[in-house]
C-alpha positions as CSV (number, residue, x, y, z in Angstrom):
1,M,14.6,5.4,-23.8
2,A,17.2,8.1,-24.4
3,Q,19.0,6.9,-21.5
4,I,19.2,3.5,-22.7
5,F,20.3,5.1,-26.5
6,Q,22.8,7.2,-24.5
7,Y,24.2,4.2,-22.6
8,L,24.7,2.2,-25.6
9,Q,26.4,4.8,-27.7
10,T,28.8,4.5,-25.1
11,I,29.6,0.8,-26.5
12,P,31.0,1.8,-30.1
13,F,30.5,-2.0,-31.1
14,L,27.2,-2.5,-30.0
15,N,25.4,0.2,-32.6
16,S,25.2,-1.6,-35.5
17,V,23.8,-4.1,-33.4
18,V,21.4,-2.1,-31.5
19,I,20.3,-1.1,-34.7
20,V,19.6,-3.8,-35.8
21,G,18.1,-5.5,-33.1
22,L,15.7,-2.8,-32.3
23,S,14.6,-2.8,-36.1
24,S,14.0,-6.3,-36.0
25,L,12.1,-6.0,-32.1
26,L,9.6,-2.9,-33.5
27,F,9.0,-5.2,-36.9
28,L,8.3,-8.4,-34.3
29,T,6.3,-5.9,-32.3
30,F,3.8,-5.1,-34.5
31,L,3.8,-9.1,-36.0
32,K,2.8,-9.6,-32.0
33,R,0.4,-7.6,-32.7
34,F,-1.3,-8.9,-36.0
35,V,-1.1,-12.7,-34.9
36,L,-2.8,-11.5,-31.4
37,S,-5.6,-9.6,-33.4
38,G,-6.3,-12.6,-35.6
39,R,-6.5,-15.0,-32.7
40,N,-8.5,-12.8,-31.0
41,M,-11.2,-12.6,-33.9
42,G,-11.1,-16.6,-34.4
43,S,-11.4,-17.2,-31.1
44,T,-13.7,-15.1,-29.6
45,S,-16.5,-12.5,-30.8
46,L,-15.9,-10.2,-27.9
47,P,-14.1,-6.6,-28.4
48,T,-11.4,-5.9,-28.2
49,V,-10.4,-3.4,-25.1
50,P,-9.8,0.5,-26.4
51,E,-6.0,1.2,-26.6
52,V,-4.2,4.6,-25.7
53,P,-2.3,5.7,-28.7
54,G,1.3,5.3,-28.5
55,L,4.8,5.3,-29.7
56,P,6.5,2.5,-31.4
57,I,8.6,0.1,-28.9
58,V,8.6,2.8,-26.1
59,G,4.6,2.9,-26.1
60,N,2.8,5.4,-23.6
61,L,5.7,5.2,-21.4
62,L,6.7,9.4,-22.3
63,Q,3.1,10.0,-21.1
64,L,3.6,8.3,-17.7
65,K,6.5,10.9,-17.1
66,E,5.0,12.4,-14.4
67,K,5.0,10.7,-11.1
68,K,1.0,10.7,-10.6
69,P,0.1,7.9,-13.6
70,N,-3.2,6.9,-11.2
71,K,-4.0,10.8,-12.2
72,T,-3.4,10.1,-15.7
73,F,-5.2,6.8,-15.6
74,A,-8.0,8.3,-14.5
75,K,-8.2,11.0,-17.1
76,W,-7.3,8.6,-19.6
77,A,-11.0,7.1,-18.7
78,E,-13.1,10.1,-19.8
79,T,-11.5,9.4,-23.3
80,Y,-11.1,5.8,-23.3
81,G,-13.7,4.6,-21.1
82,P,-13.7,2.5,-17.5
83,I,-11.1,-0.3,-19.1
84,Y,-8.5,0.1,-22.0
85,S,-5.1,-0.9,-23.1
86,I,-1.5,0.8,-22.7
87,R,1.5,-0.3,-23.8
88,T,4.6,0.2,-21.6
89,G,8.1,-0.8,-23.8
90,A,7.2,-4.9,-24.0
91,S,4.1,-4.8,-22.2
92,T,0.6,-4.7,-22.8
93,I,-1.1,-3.2,-19.4
94,I,-5.4,-3.3,-19.1
95,V,-6.1,-0.3,-16.8
96,I,-9.7,-0.5,-14.6
97,N,-11.0,2.3,-13.5
98,S,-14.4,1.4,-12.6
99,P,-15.3,-0.2,-9.1
100,E,-17.7,-2.8,-11.2
101,T,-15.2,-3.8,-13.2
102,A,-12.3,-4.2,-10.6
103,K,-14.7,-6.4,-8.4
104,E,-15.2,-8.3,-11.6
105,A,-11.4,-8.7,-12.5
106,M,-10.5,-9.6,-8.8
107,V,-13.3,-11.9,-7.8
108,T,-15.2,-13.2,-11.0
109,R,-12.0,-13.6,-13.2
110,F,-9.6,-14.1,-10.3
111,S,-8.7,-17.6,-11.7
112,S,-7.1,-16.1,-14.8
113,I,-5.1,-13.7,-13.5
114,S,-4.1,-14.4,-9.9
115,T,-0.5,-14.4,-10.4
116,R,1.5,-11.4,-9.4
117,K,3.8,-9.7,-11.8
118,L,6.2,-7.1,-9.5
119,S,9.3,-4.6,-10.5
120,N,12.8,-5.3,-10.1
121,A,12.8,-3.6,-7.3
122,L,9.9,-5.5,-5.6
123,K,11.5,-8.9,-6.7
124,V,14.6,-8.1,-4.2
125,L,12.7,-6.4,-1.7
126,T,9.9,-9.2,-1.4
127,F,12.7,-11.8,-1.3
128,D,10.7,-12.8,-4.6
129,K,7.6,-13.1,-3.5
130,C,7.8,-14.3,-0.4
131,M,5.1,-12.5,1.6
132,V,1.7,-12.6,1.7
133,A,0.9,-9.0,-0.2
134,T,3.2,-10.3,-3.7
135,S,3.1,-13.7,-3.7
136,D,1.8,-15.6,-6.3
137,Y,-1.6,-17.2,-4.8
138,N,-0.4,-21.1,-4.3
139,D,0.3,-23.1,-1.7
140,F,2.6,-20.8,-0.2
141,H,0.1,-17.9,-0.1
142,K,-2.2,-19.4,1.6
143,M,-0.5,-20.9,4.6
144,A,1.6,-17.5,4.8
145,K,-1.7,-15.8,5.3
146,R,-3.3,-18.4,7.2
147,C,-0.6,-18.0,9.2
148,L,-1.0,-13.9,9.2
149,L,-4.4,-14.0,10.5
150,T,-4.7,-16.7,13.3
151,N,-1.8,-15.2,15.4
152,T,-2.2,-11.1,14.3
153,L,-4.6,-9.9,11.7
154,G,-7.7,-12.4,12.6
155,S,-10.4,-11.2,14.8
156,S,-9.4,-13.8,17.4
157,A,-6.0,-12.3,17.3
158,Q,-7.2,-8.8,17.4
159,R,-9.3,-9.5,20.6
160,R,-5.8,-10.9,21.9
161,H,-3.6,-7.7,20.7
162,R,-6.3,-5.1,22.2
163,H,-4.1,-3.8,24.9
164,H,-1.3,-3.0,22.4
165,R,-3.8,-1.3,20.4
166,E,-5.3,0.5,23.7
167,T,-1.7,1.4,25.4
168,M,-0.6,3.1,21.7
169,I,-3.2,5.5,21.4
170,E,-3.0,6.2,25.3
171,N,0.8,6.9,24.9
172,I,0.2,9.1,22.0
173,V,-2.8,11.3,23.3
174,S,-0.8,11.6,26.7
175,Q,2.7,12.7,24.0
176,F,-0.1,15.7,22.7
177,H,-0.7,16.8,26.6
178,S,2.7,17.2,27.4
179,L,3.2,19.3,24.1
180,L,0.7,21.5,24.7
181,R,2.4,22.1,28.1
182,G,5.6,23.0,27.1
183,D,4.1,25.1,24.2
184,P,0.0,25.8,23.7
185,L,0.3,28.0,20.6
186,Q,3.2,25.7,18.9
187,P,1.9,23.4,16.3
188,V,2.2,19.4,17.0
189,N,3.6,17.4,14.3
190,F,1.4,14.3,14.4
191,R,3.3,12.5,12.1
192,E,6.6,12.3,13.7
193,V,4.4,11.4,17.3
194,F,1.6,8.9,15.2
195,E,4.6,7.3,13.4
196,S,6.7,6.1,16.7
197,E,4.0,4.8,18.6
198,L,2.7,2.9,15.6
199,F,6.0,1.0,14.7
200,G,6.3,0.1,18.5
201,L,2.6,-1.7,18.2
202,A,4.4,-3.2,15.1
203,M,7.3,-4.5,16.8
204,K,5.4,-6.0,20.0
205,Q,2.9,-7.8,17.5
206,A,5.8,-9.0,15.5
207,L,8.7,-9.9,18.0
208,G,7.1,-9.7,21.5
209,K,9.1,-6.3,22.0
210,D,9.6,-2.4,20.9
211,V,13.0,-2.7,20.6
212,Q,15.0,0.8,21.5
213,S,18.6,-0.3,20.2
214,I,20.2,-3.5,18.5
215,Y,23.9,-4.5,17.9
216,V,23.9,-5.6,14.1
217,E,26.9,-8.2,13.5
218,E,26.8,-8.3,9.8
219,L,27.0,-4.5,9.8
220,G,29.5,-4.5,12.7
221,T,27.5,-1.7,14.0
222,T,25.2,-1.0,16.9
223,F,20.8,0.5,15.4
224,S,19.0,3.1,17.2
225,R,15.3,3.1,17.4
226,K,14.8,5.7,15.2
227,Q,17.4,3.8,12.3
228,I,15.5,0.4,13.2
229,H,12.3,2.4,11.9
230,R,14.2,3.6,9.0
231,V,15.5,0.5,7.7
232,L,12.7,-1.6,8.3
233,V,10.0,1.0,6.6
234,L,11.3,4.3,5.5
235,D,14.0,2.5,3.2
236,M,11.8,0.0,1.7
237,M,9.3,2.0,0.9
238,E,11.6,4.7,-0.9
239,G,13.1,1.7,-2.7
240,A,9.5,-0.3,-3.7
241,I,8.9,2.9,-5.7
242,E,12.7,2.5,-7.6
243,V,12.0,2.4,-11.4
244,D,14.6,0.1,-13.2
245,W,13.7,0.8,-17.1
246,R,14.6,-2.8,-17.7
247,D,11.6,-3.6,-16.2
248,F,10.1,-2.0,-19.2
249,F,12.5,-3.2,-21.7
250,P,12.8,-7.0,-20.7
251,Y,14.6,-8.2,-23.7
252,L,17.4,-5.7,-22.3
253,K,18.0,-7.1,-19.3
254,W,22.0,-8.0,-20.6
255,I,22.2,-4.3,-20.2
256,P,23.7,-3.4,-16.4
257,N,22.1,-1.1,-14.2
258,K,24.7,-0.6,-11.3
259,S,23.5,2.3,-9.7
260,F,19.9,1.2,-9.6
261,E,21.2,-3.0,-8.4
262,M,23.6,-1.6,-5.8
263,K,20.7,0.0,-4.2
264,I,18.4,-2.0,-3.7
265,Q,20.6,-4.7,-3.0
266,Q,22.1,-2.1,-0.1
267,K,18.5,-1.9,1.3
268,H,17.8,-5.3,1.2
269,F,21.3,-6.5,3.0
270,R,21.0,-4.2,5.4
271,R,17.0,-4.9,6.0
272,M,17.6,-8.8,6.2
273,A,20.8,-8.5,8.4
274,L,18.9,-6.5,10.8
275,M,15.9,-8.6,10.8
276,N,18.3,-11.3,11.6
277,A,19.3,-9.5,14.8
278,L,16.0,-9.0,16.1
279,I,15.3,-12.7,15.6
280,K,18.5,-14.1,17.7
281,E,18.3,-11.4,20.3
282,Q,14.2,-12.6,21.2
283,M,15.2,-16.6,20.7
284,K,17.2,-15.7,23.2
285,R,14.2,-14.5,25.3
286,I,12.3,-17.5,24.4
287,E,15.1,-19.9,25.3
288,S,14.6,-19.0,28.3
289,G,11.4,-19.8,28.8
290,E,9.8,-16.5,28.5
291,E,6.3,-16.6,26.8
292,V,5.0,-13.7,24.6
293,N,1.8,-13.7,22.7
294,C,3.8,-12.7,19.2
295,Y,3.8,-14.1,15.7
296,L,8.0,-14.8,16.1
297,D,6.9,-17.6,18.9
298,Y,4.1,-18.7,16.7
299,L,5.9,-19.3,14.1
300,L,8.7,-21.3,15.5
301,S,6.4,-23.6,17.2
302,E,3.8,-23.9,13.8
303,A,5.8,-23.2,10.8
304,K,8.8,-25.1,11.2
305,S,9.1,-25.3,7.6
306,L,10.3,-22.1,6.8
307,T,13.8,-21.3,6.3
308,K,15.5,-18.4,7.9
309,E,15.2,-16.1,4.6
310,Q,11.6,-17.1,5.4
311,L,10.7,-16.2,8.5
312,A,12.6,-12.9,8.3
313,M,10.5,-11.9,5.7
314,W,7.1,-12.9,7.5
315,L,7.9,-11.0,10.6
316,W,8.9,-8.3,8.6
317,E,5.7,-8.2,6.7
318,T,3.8,-7.9,9.8
319,I,6.1,-4.3,10.4
320,I,5.7,-2.7,7.1
321,E,2.4,-2.8,6.7
322,T,1.5,-2.0,10.5
323,A,4.0,0.5,10.3
324,D,2.6,2.5,6.6
325,T,-0.8,2.2,6.1
326,T,-2.5,3.0,9.1
327,L,-0.7,6.3,9.1
328,V,-1.6,7.6,5.6
329,T,-4.8,6.8,6.5
330,T,-5.4,8.3,9.8
331,E,-3.1,11.4,9.0
332,W,-5.2,12.6,6.2
333,A,-8.4,12.2,7.9
334,M,-6.7,14.0,10.9
335,Y,-5.8,16.6,8.3
336,Q,-9.6,16.4,6.9
337,L,-11.1,17.2,10.2
338,A,-9.2,19.7,11.2
339,K,-9.6,21.7,8.2
340,D,-13.3,21.2,8.5
341,P,-14.9,21.8,11.8
342,A,-18.2,21.6,11.3
343,R,-17.8,18.1,10.6
344,Q,-15.3,17.5,13.0
345,D,-17.9,19.0,15.7
346,R,-20.5,16.3,14.5
347,L,-18.3,13.6,15.2
348,Y,-17.4,14.9,18.6
349,H,-21.0,15.4,19.4
350,E,-21.9,12.0,18.7
351,I,-18.8,10.1,20.0
352,R,-19.9,12.5,22.9
353,K,-23.9,11.5,22.9
354,V,-22.9,7.8,22.8
355,C,-19.9,7.8,24.7
356,G,-20.5,10.7,27.4
357,S,-17.2,11.4,30.0
358,N,-15.8,8.0,29.3
359,K,-13.1,7.5,26.2
360,V,-14.2,5.8,23.3
361,K,-13.8,2.1,23.3
362,E,-13.8,0.0,20.2
363,E,-17.0,-1.8,21.0
364,N,-18.2,1.4,20.7
365,F,-17.8,1.9,16.9
366,S,-20.8,0.6,15.9
367,Q,-23.0,3.0,17.2
368,I,-21.0,5.8,16.1
369,R,-21.9,5.5,12.3
370,Y,-20.1,9.0,11.4
371,L,-17.0,7.9,12.8
372,D,-17.0,4.9,10.5
373,A,-18.2,7.3,7.5
374,V,-14.8,9.4,8.3
375,F,-12.8,6.5,8.1
376,H,-13.9,5.2,4.6
377,E,-14.3,8.2,3.2
378,T,-10.9,9.3,3.7
379,L,-9.9,5.9,2.7
380,R,-11.5,6.7,-1.1
381,K,-10.3,10.0,-0.8
382,H,-7.0,9.2,0.0
383,S,-6.4,5.6,-0.9
384,P,-2.8,4.1,0.9
385,A,-2.3,2.1,-2.6
386,P,-3.3,4.2,-5.5
387,L,-2.7,1.4,-7.9
388,V,-2.8,-1.9,-7.3
389,P,0.1,-4.3,-7.9
390,L,0.2,-5.6,-11.4
391,R,-1.7,-9.0,-12.0
392,Y,-0.4,-11.1,-15.0
393,V,-3.4,-12.6,-16.8
394,H,-2.2,-16.6,-17.6
395,E,-5.0,-18.0,-19.9
396,D,-8.0,-15.8,-21.8
397,T,-10.5,-14.1,-20.1
398,Q,-12.7,-11.2,-20.4
399,I,-13.7,-8.3,-17.9
400,G,-16.2,-5.7,-18.6
401,G,-17.3,-7.7,-21.9
402,Y,-13.9,-7.1,-23.7
403,Y,-11.8,-9.9,-25.0
404,I,-8.8,-9.7,-22.5
405,P,-5.1,-12.1,-24.3
406,A,-3.7,-14.1,-22.4
407,G,0.1,-12.9,-21.4
408,S,-1.6,-9.2,-20.6
409,E,-1.4,-7.7,-17.5
410,I,-4.0,-6.4,-15.4
411,A,-3.7,-2.5,-13.2
412,V,-6.5,-1.8,-11.0
413,N,-6.2,2.1,-10.2
414,I,-7.3,2.6,-6.9
415,W,-7.7,6.1,-7.1
416,G,-9.6,6.3,-10.1
417,C,-12.5,3.3,-9.0
418,N,-12.5,5.9,-6.0
419,M,-12.8,9.2,-8.2
420,D,-15.1,7.7,-10.8
421,K,-18.3,10.2,-11.2
422,N,-20.8,7.6,-12.3
423,H,-20.2,5.9,-9.1
424,W,-19.8,8.9,-6.8
425,E,-21.1,12.1,-6.9
426,N,-18.7,15.1,-6.7
427,P,-16.2,12.2,-6.1
428,E,-12.9,15.3,-5.0
429,E,-15.0,16.4,-2.3
430,W,-14.2,15.0,1.3
431,N,-18.0,14.4,2.4
432,P,-17.9,11.3,5.1
433,E,-21.8,12.2,5.0
434,R,-22.3,9.9,1.7
435,F,-21.2,6.9,3.8
436,I,-23.9,7.4,6.3
437,D,-26.7,6.4,3.5
438,E,-28.4,3.3,4.5
439,R,-27.0,2.0,1.0
440,Y,-23.7,1.3,2.6
441,D,-23.8,-1.7,5.3
442,P,-21.7,-0.5,8.3
443,L,-20.2,-3.8,8.7
444,D,-18.8,-3.6,5.1
445,L,-14.9,-2.8,5.3
446,H,-15.0,-2.8,1.4
447,K,-17.1,-0.3,0.5
448,T,-14.5,1.4,-1.6
449,M,-11.4,-0.5,-3.0
450,A,-9.3,0.7,-0.6
451,F,-8.6,-3.2,1.0
452,G,-8.9,-4.8,-2.2
453,A,-11.6,-7.7,-3.1
454,G,-12.1,-11.1,-3.5
455,K,-9.6,-14.2,-2.2
456,R,-6.6,-11.5,-2.0
457,V,-8.2,-9.2,-0.4
458,C,-6.1,-7.2,2.4
459,A,-5.9,-9.0,5.5
460,G,-4.8,-6.5,7.5
461,S,-7.8,-4.6,7.1
462,L,-9.6,-5.5,10.2
463,Q,-6.9,-3.9,11.8
464,A,-6.3,-0.7,9.6
465,M,-10.1,-0.2,11.2
466,L,-9.7,-0.3,14.8
467,L,-6.4,0.9,14.8
468,A,-7.9,4.1,12.5
469,C,-10.9,4.3,14.2
470,A,-9.8,4.6,17.5
471,A,-7.6,6.8,17.0
472,I,-9.5,9.2,15.4
473,G,-11.9,8.8,17.8
474,R,-10.2,9.5,20.9
475,F,-7.5,12.5,19.0
476,V,-11.4,14.4,18.3
477,Q,-12.9,13.7,21.8
478,E,-9.6,14.7,23.7
479,F,-8.5,18.0,21.0
480,E,-10.5,20.4,19.5
481,W,-8.1,20.3,16.1
482,S,-7.1,22.9,13.7
483,L,-4.6,23.8,10.9
484,K,-1.3,25.4,11.3
485,D,-1.6,28.6,8.6
486,G,-0.6,27.2,5.3
487,E,-1.1,23.9,6.0
488,E,-4.7,23.3,3.9
489,E,-2.8,23.8,0.6
490,K,-0.1,21.1,1.1
491,V,-1.9,18.2,-0.3
492,D,0.6,16.8,-2.6
493,T,1.8,13.2,-1.7
494,V,5.2,11.2,-1.8
495,G,5.7,9.9,-5.1
496,L,3.5,6.7,-6.3
497,T,1.9,6.8,-3.2
498,S,-0.3,8.7,-1.2
499,Q,1.1,10.0,1.6
500,K,1.4,13.0,2.6
501,L,4.8,15.1,1.4
502,H,4.4,17.4,4.5
503,P,3.7,15.6,7.8
504,L,0.5,17.4,9.5
505,L,0.9,19.6,11.5
506,A,-2.0,20.8,13.6
507,I,-3.0,23.1,16.3
508,L,-4.4,21.3,19.6
509,K,-6.9,22.5,22.2
510,P,-7.8,20.4,25.2
511,R,-11.4,19.8,25.3
512,K,-13.1,20.8,28.8
């Protein structure tokens, strides 16, 4: 808020207007709260959601200055309960911190809160909700998800793409062995190897080819594979968590925020220029008669109503989501196993018992219960998305026995749900044994809230499980893992995400 006042003070003729405007806004804010309170009391006997005390106008923004709001939300839940409200400038947000309440919101009350509320950064980067993950639940969303499942992420599609996954794992294992031959005592940068191969898989599924370089006419330059990854994945992840203060004060949206706008628009322009160049190159292959089982080929034949921009966005979505989420989960799983030799040995011996001297395969997963447990416990402890993107309440509803008025926003704190002491015993501990319990169905991919629930459940959950379990299983089967000195303390994450701030550096020893 101080930044807003500082900026306004540089425009002299606005000073008095701003003072009057903000005073009026304060009055209107309290008036609105009074009216809503009266409407609530008159229309329902349900109690209102507990409110975290905040300041006038800014609400609870100053209490959320740190970069881990999911942890602050969970801490507030200990005082105000699993569901409470906060204010971020002009918006009232209902924060949910328990699995039961989250499932009620996502499943039972879905029809009332199915609309997405995006930040200004995400509005640009998603081309105004032109993605499965961020679009409102409407015909466009249903068509996009149906195409994605049919060609890329559904069970039948996953069987067709299995050879890509197996090639990826073999390439990574080969690179690990090659690095050890060069220097057996040198720590391996897990992320550097895994991230590159995962990106290659994403490119093959989307475009039919792991492109090594490409000339982008709109930008007048040739991009290397590393630069392609930077523009399509890393820049987009950084842009997604950029904060524009006008998100919290939409009534001041007329005030320019040039540095933010230029940064996001530049990332968007470079991404779209690169995607258009990639599509153009692959269409030459298609026109030559070469057939490849990839998402681009499918969309060109089955979704001909898409605009050029929509086509680029749908393809990009498969790349960004494949190249990010699985990396986060697998890196944390290998960190935890390298830190815990006893549990690593348990997993190795269970794989050995089922597979003998054969390489672990996807058809073995159902027999290796501990591998499934490691995967789900890692999702619980290190959920790739700590907070679900906001949803907008477009009609009066109720959640957790409380009245939720239209106009509110819903924030599901996935991290808080998975750290709920009323639902999980010693939730701060990484303990795969909790998922060996017979209460958990081994075929249930949604034991935690990591993939969401209901009609908006993550379309990529099956692929994430297959990729992560195949990687974890092979890596433990092939090597003994331990942490480089000092690695155990490196548990910080990047910004609002769950990605490890520092890449995993592990000591690998080939198993006999």
